[in-house]
C-alpha positions as CSV (number, residue, x, y, z in Angstrom):
1,M,-31.3,-89.0,-52.2
2,M,-34.1,-87.3,-53.4
3,A,-33.7,-84.2,-56.4
4,S,-35.3,-81.1,-55.3
5,T,-38.3,-79.6,-57.5
6,M,-38.8,-76.3,-58.7
7,E,-40.8,-75.0,-56.3
8,Y,-38.7,-75.6,-53.8
9,L,-36.4,-73.9,-55.6
10,Q,-38.8,-71.1,-56.6
11,F,-39.6,-71.3,-52.9
12,V,-36.3,-70.3,-52.1
13,L,-36.0,-67.6,-55.1
14,D,-39.5,-65.8,-53.6
15,R,-37.3,-65.3,-50.2
16,L,-34.3,-63.3,-52.1
17,E,-36.5,-61.6,-54.4
18,Q,-35.3,-58.4,-52.1
19,L,-31.2,-59.5,-54.7
20,D,-32.0,-58.0,-57.6
21,D,-28.4,-60.2,-58.7
22,I,-30.4,-63.8,-58.8
23,S,-29.8,-66.8,-61.7
24,W,-29.5,-69.8,-60.7
25,R,-28.3,-73.6,-62.9
26,T,-29.9,-77.1,-62.8
27,M,-27.1,-80.1,-61.5
28,M,-27.3,-83.7,-61.6
29,G,-31.2,-82.4,-60.5
30,E,-29.8,-79.8,-57.7
31,F,-30.0,-76.0,-58.6
32,I,-26.3,-73.9,-57.7
33,I,-27.6,-70.0,-57.3
34,Y,-25.9,-67.3,-57.6
35,Y,-25.6,-63.9,-57.1
36,R,-23.6,-61.5,-58.5
37,G,-22.5,-63.8,-60.6
38,K,-20.9,-65.8,-57.0
39,I,-22.5,-69.0,-55.7
40,I,-23.9,-68.6,-52.9
41,G,-25.2,-72.2,-52.3
42,G,-28.1,-74.5,-53.7
43,V,-30.4,-76.3,-52.9
44,Y,-30.0,-79.6,-52.6
45,D,-32.4,-82.2,-51.7
46,D,-34.6,-79.7,-50.6
47,R,-33.1,-78.0,-48.2
48,F,-31.1,-74.6,-49.3
49,L,-27.5,-74.5,-48.2
50,I,-25.6,-72.2,-48.9
51,K,-21.6,-72.0,-48.2
52,P,-20.2,-71.7,-45.0
53,T,-18.2,-68.2,-44.9
54,A,-17.5,-65.8,-41.5
55,S,-20.8,-63.9,-41.9
56,A,-22.6,-66.7,-42.6
57,Q,-21.9,-68.7,-39.7
58,E,-21.5,-65.2,-37.6
59,M,-25.8,-64.4,-39.1
60,L,-27.2,-67.9,-39.1
61,P,-25.1,-69.6,-35.6
62,E,-27.8,-72.0,-34.9
63,A,-27.5,-73.5,-38.6
64,E,-27.0,-76.9,-38.9
65,M,-23.4,-78.1,-40.7
66,V,-25.2,-80.9,-43.6
67,Q,-23.6,-82.5,-47.0
68,P,-25.8,-82.2,-50.2
69,Y,-24.2,-84.6,-51.4
70,E,-22.1,-87.5,-50.5
71,G,-19.1,-86.6,-50.5
72,A,-19.3,-83.3,-51.0
73,K,-18.0,-80.2,-47.9
74,E,-20.3,-79.6,-46.2
75,M,-22.6,-76.4,-45.9
76,L,-25.1,-74.2,-44.2
77,L,-29.0,-75.6,-43.4
78,V,-31.1,-72.3,-44.6
79,E,-34.3,-73.5,-41.6
80,E,-37.4,-72.1,-43.9
81,G,-37.8,-69.6,-40.4
82,V,-35.4,-67.7,-42.0
83,S,-37.3,-64.2,-42.3
84,G,-35.8,-62.9,-46.5
85,E,-34.4,-59.6,-45.7
86,L,-32.4,-61.2,-42.7
87,L,-31.3,-64.2,-46.1
88,S,-30.4,-60.9,-48.8
89,E,-28.9,-59.2,-46.1
90,L,-26.6,-62.6,-45.4
91,V,-25.4,-62.7,-49.6
92,E,-24.6,-59.6,-49.3
93,K,-22.2,-59.6,-46.5
94,M,-21.4,-63.4,-47.6
95,Y,-20.9,-62.3,-52.0
96,E,-17.4,-60.0,-50.7
97,E,-16.1,-63.5,-49.2
98,L,-16.4,-65.2,-51.9
99,P,-14.5,-66.7,-54.4
100,Q,-14.5,-64.9,-58.0
101,P,-15.7,-67.6,-59.8
102,K,-13.2,-69.1,-62.1
103,G,-13.3,-68.5,-66.7
104,K,-13.5,-71.5,-67.8
105,K,-10.7,-74.0,-69.1
106,R,-10.5,-74.5,-72.7
107,R,-9.0,-77.8,-74.1
108,K,-5.4,-78.6,-75.8
109,G,-6.2,-80.6,-78.5
């Protein structure tokens, strides 16, 4: 396993440029990608993986299911040839299906 590169993250972000509120953060050498505050997927080992929502599976029926890392739930692999337009439409549809972000838990003590 290797960590993802900033170049690959930028490649993915460029494909999502039609969307207004895309953000990301690093986590253990990989990148988690958010749309309007909800996690849509991430970049793992220089692969763009998205959550397998019903609309994502419907719009990318040929997409392979892969684990982002050992022990993780499988996600859909977005091939590099998928257009930015299709990705933008897909993320918009996925947004409604994704759970609201959880608030940070405070420790008592």
